C-alpha positions in Angstrom: 76.6 128.9 -24.9 77.4 128.5 -28.6 80.3 130.5 -29.8 78.4 132.6 -32.3 76.0 133.8 -29.5 79.0 134.7 -27.3 80.7 136.9 -29.9 77.7 138.5 -31.6 77.3 140.7 -28.6 76.1 143.8 -30.4 72.8 142.2 -31.3 72.3 139.5 -28.6 73.0 141.5 -25.5 71.6 144.8 -26.6 68.2 143.1 -26.9 68.8 141.3 -23.6 69.6 144.5 -21.9 66.4 146.1 -23.2 64.3 143.2 -21.9 66.0 143.3 -18.5 65.4 147.0 -18.3 61.8 146.6 -19.0 61.4 143.8 -16.5 63.3 145.5 -13.7 62.0 149.1 -14.2 60.0 150.1 -11.1 57.5 153.0 -11.2 58.1 153.5 -7.4 61.5 152.9 -5.9 61.5 151.1 -2.6 62.5 153.1 0.5 65.2 150.5 1.3 67.0 149.1 -1.7 67.2 145.3 -2.0 70.5 143.6 -1.1 72.9 143.1 -4.0 75.6 140.6 -5.1 78.8 141.8 -6.7 81.7 140.2 -8.5 85.0 141.1 -6.8 87.8 141.4 -9.4 91.3 142.8 -10.0 92.7 141.4 -6.8 89.9 142.9 -4.8 90.2 146.4 -6.3 87.0 146.3 -8.4 83.3 145.6 -7.8 80.8 144.8 -10.6 77.1 144.3 -10.0 75.8 140.8 -10.7 72.2 141.0 -9.4 70.0 142.2 -6.5 68.3 139.5 -4.4 64.9 139.6 -2.9 63.1 136.6 -1.2 65.6 134.2 -2.7 65.2 135.5 -6.2 67.9 137.2 -8.4 67.0 140.3 -10.4 69.1 142.2 -13.0 70.3 145.6 -11.7 68.6 148.9 -12.4 69.4 150.4 -15.8 70.0 153.8 -14.3 73.7 153.7 -13.4 73.8 157.0 -11.5 70.8 156.0 -9.3 72.3 152.6 -8.6 75.6 154.2 -7.7 73.9 156.5 -5.3 72.3 153.5 -3.6 75.1 151.0 -3.6 78.5 152.7 -4.4 78.7 155.5 -1.9 82.3 155.8 -0.6 82.9 153.7 2.6 79.9 151.4 1.9 81.0 148.0 3.2 80.0 144.5 1.9 80.9 141.0 3.1 83.6 139.2 1.1 82.5 135.7 0.2 85.2 133.2 -0.6 84.5 129.4 -0.7 80.9 130.3 0.3 82.1 131.7 3.7 82.4 135.1 5.2 86.0 136.0 4.5 86.3 139.7 5.2 85.1 143.0 3.9 85.0 144.9 0.6 84.7 148.7 1.0 83.7 151.0 -1.8 86.2 153.8 -2.6 84.3 155.4 -5.5 81.7 154.7 -8.2 82.7 154.3 -11.9 79.3 155.3 -13.2 80.5 158.5 -14.8 83.6 157.0 -16.3 83.8 155.8 -19.9 83.6 152.1 -20.5 83.3 151.3 -16.8 79.7 149.9 -16.8 78.1 149.2 -13.5 81.2 149.0 -11.4 83.1 150.6 -8.5 86.6 151.0 -7.2 87.0 149.0 -3.9 89.4 148.0 -1.1 89.3 144.4 0.1 90.4 143.2 3.5 90.8 139.5 4.2 93.0 137.2 6.2 92.1 134.1 4.2 91.3 135.0 0.6 94.3 135.6 -1.6 92.7 137.4 -4.6 94.3 138.2 -7.9 93.3 138.8 -11.5 92.7 135.1 -11.9 91.2 134.4 -8.4 88.0 136.3 -7.9 85.2 136.3 -5.3 81.8 137.6 -4.5 80.6 140.5 -2.2 77.1 141.0 -0.8 75.1 142.9 1.8 72.4 140.2 1.8 71.4 139.0 5.3 72.4 135.4 4.6 73.7 132.6 6.7 77.2 131.7 5.5 79.1 128.5 6.2 81.7 128.9 9.0 84.6 127.5 7.0 84.4 127.5 3.3 86.1 125.2 0.9 87.9 126.6 -2.1 91.2 124.9 -3.1 93.2 123.5 -5.9 92.5 119.9 -6.8 95.0 117.2 -5.7 97.1 115.5 -8.4 94.8 112.5 -8.3 91.7 114.6 -8.6 93.1 116.6 -11.5 94.1 113.4 -13.4 90.6 112.0 -13.0 88.9 115.2 -14.1 91.1 115.6 -17.1 90.1 112.1 -18.2 86.5 113.4 -18.3 87.7 116.6 -20.1 89.4 114.6 -22.9 86.4 112.2 -23.2 84.0 115.2 -23.6 86.2 117.0 -26.1 86.6 113.8 -28.1 82.8 113.4 -28.1 82.7 116.9 -29.6 85.0 115.7 -32.4 88.1 117.5 -31.2 91.1 115.9 -32.9 93.4 113.4 -31.0 96.5 115.5 -31.5 94.8 118.6 -29.8 93.8 116.4 -26.9 97.4 115.7 -26.0 97.8 119.3 -24.7 95.0 120.4 -22.4 95.1 124.0 -21.2 93.0 125.5 -18.5 91.9 128.9 -17.1 90.6 127.5 -13.9 90.0 124.2 -11.9 88.8 124.7 -8.4 87.4 122.4 -5.7 84.4 123.7 -3.7 81.9 122.2 -1.3 78.4 123.2 -2.5 76.3 121.6 0.3 78.9 121.4 3.1 78.9 117.6 3.1 82.7 117.1 2.9 82.6 115.9 -0.7 84.0 118.4 -3.2 82.5 119.6 -6.4 84.7 121.0 -9.1 84.4 124.0 -11.5 86.6 123.9 -14.5 87.4 126.0 -17.6 89.6 124.1 -20.1 90.6 124.7 -23.7 92.6 123.3 -26.5 94.2 124.8 -29.6 92.9 122.5 -32.3 94.7 124.6 -34.9 96.1 128.1 -35.5 92.5 129.3 -36.3 90.4 127.3 -33.8 90.0 127.2 -30.1 87.8 124.6 -28.3 86.4 125.7 -24.9 84.9 123.6 -22.2 83.3 124.8 -19.0 82.0 122.2 -16.5 80.8 121.4 -13.1 81.9 118.0 -11.9 81.0 115.9 -8.8 82.0 112.7 -7.2 79.6 109.8 -7.6 78.5 107.6 -4.7 80.1 104.6 -6.4 83.4 106.5 -6.8 84.9 108.4 -9.7 83.6 111.7 -11.1 81.0 112.8 -13.6 80.0 116.1 -15.2 76.9 117.6 -13.7 77.0 120.4 -16.3 79.1 121.1 -19.3 79.2 123.7 -22.1 81.4 123.3 -25.2 82.2 126.0 -27.7 84.2 125.9 -30.9 85.5 129.3 -31.8 87.0 130.5 -35.1 88.4 134.0 -36.0 85.2 135.0 -37.8 83.3 134.5 -34.6 85.4 137.0 -32.7 84.9 140.8 -32.9 88.6 141.4 -33.4 89.2 138.6 -35.9 92.1 137.5 -33.7 91.7 134.0 -32.3 94.5 134.5 -29.8 92.3 136.9 -27.8 90.8 133.7 -26.4 94.3 132.6 -25.1 94.2 135.8 -22.9 90.8 134.9 -21.3 88.2 136.4 -23.6 85.2 134.0 -24.0 86.1 131.6 -21.1 83.6 131.1 -18.3 85.4 131.6 -15.0 84.5 130.9 -11.4 83.7 133.9 -9.2 82.6 131.9 -6.1 79.6 130.2 -4.5 76.8 131.6 -2.4 73.6 130.1 -1.0 71.4 133.1 -1.9 68.1 131.4 -1.5 68.8 129.6 1.8 68.1 126.1 0.7 71.4 124.7 2.1 73.0 124.3 -1.4 75.2 127.1 -2.6 74.8 128.3 -6.2 77.8 128.8 -8.5 78.5 132.3 -9.8 80.7 132.8 -12.9 81.9 135.5 -15.2 82.5 135.3 -19.0 84.4 138.2 -20.4 83.4 139.4 -23.9 84.5 142.3 -26.1 82.0 144.9 -25.0 81.3 143.8 -21.4 81.0 140.9 -19.1 78.4 138.1 -18.8 77.4 136.7 -15.5 75.9 133.2 -15.0 74.5 131.5 -11.9 74.1 127.7 -11.6 71.9 125.8 -9.2 71.0 122.2 -8.4 67.3 121.5 -9.1 66.0 118.0 -8.6 69.6 116.6 -8.6 70.5 118.4 -11.9 72.7 121.4 -12.4 71.0 124.2 -14.3 71.8 127.7 -15.4 69.1 129.7 -13.5 70.2 133.2 -14.1 72.2 135.3 -16.6 72.8 138.9 -17.1 75.3 141.3 -18.9 77.2 144.4 -17.8 77.8 146.4 -20.9 80.9 148.6 -20.9 81.3 150.2 -24.3 81.3 149.3 -28.0 84.4 147.5 -29.4 
């Protein structure tokens, strides 16, 4: 996503919300609400809606926050915690945030898991969708060898985007995680890297990488953004150093049952959070869904 689109939220996402509301507005509400998929954040203490899922299709959530809360955020409502694409425990709703200022479509939660160690940086997914999960999920840090190989790709891509040689000497990252999308024993990697090209510029790279049959790695998907102070709402480029604007892994989930898990990410912005979903179609990674949870004006 180009930087200007990311930071011009007042116009871009206001219109996106209006379109989503029109598309998802139902004249007659179903007796049984469709299953939903949530982002699990803040060390498991917060839930945010990503989408509802029906017949293998994702749909943006209802624009009526109170009604959604009555359906999905009742106290003690329980969801499955998904970590590495596997069932890893439970997420229980404590209370809805729909009446709170700047809370968006979120809830306070309690997460219980013996395997997932969540934090502000390590997030997950929760759902009540009747899906078949892998028995043992893969979600780990890369080995030193894997990291070295992937960072060669990162430097090559940044150089291709005309990032200066000096900046390439110091790679910084928000996330680099090994996953197994199709449970074949060969990991895929999701990464969020950045460099400080100057005091007034940050270059961001989000990517999905995979190992080739001939050995070595390649990007299956990449998104580069060059950001300057005038493209941030605060005018402070160091906001990006704290995580604003970076696309970060939530987890993976095979929501359509085709045997290949989709990648769910979050991209924090000034007035809310963006959610993206990536899927392999005909051997190519594509962004197949995106939505936005507005919180309040900056």
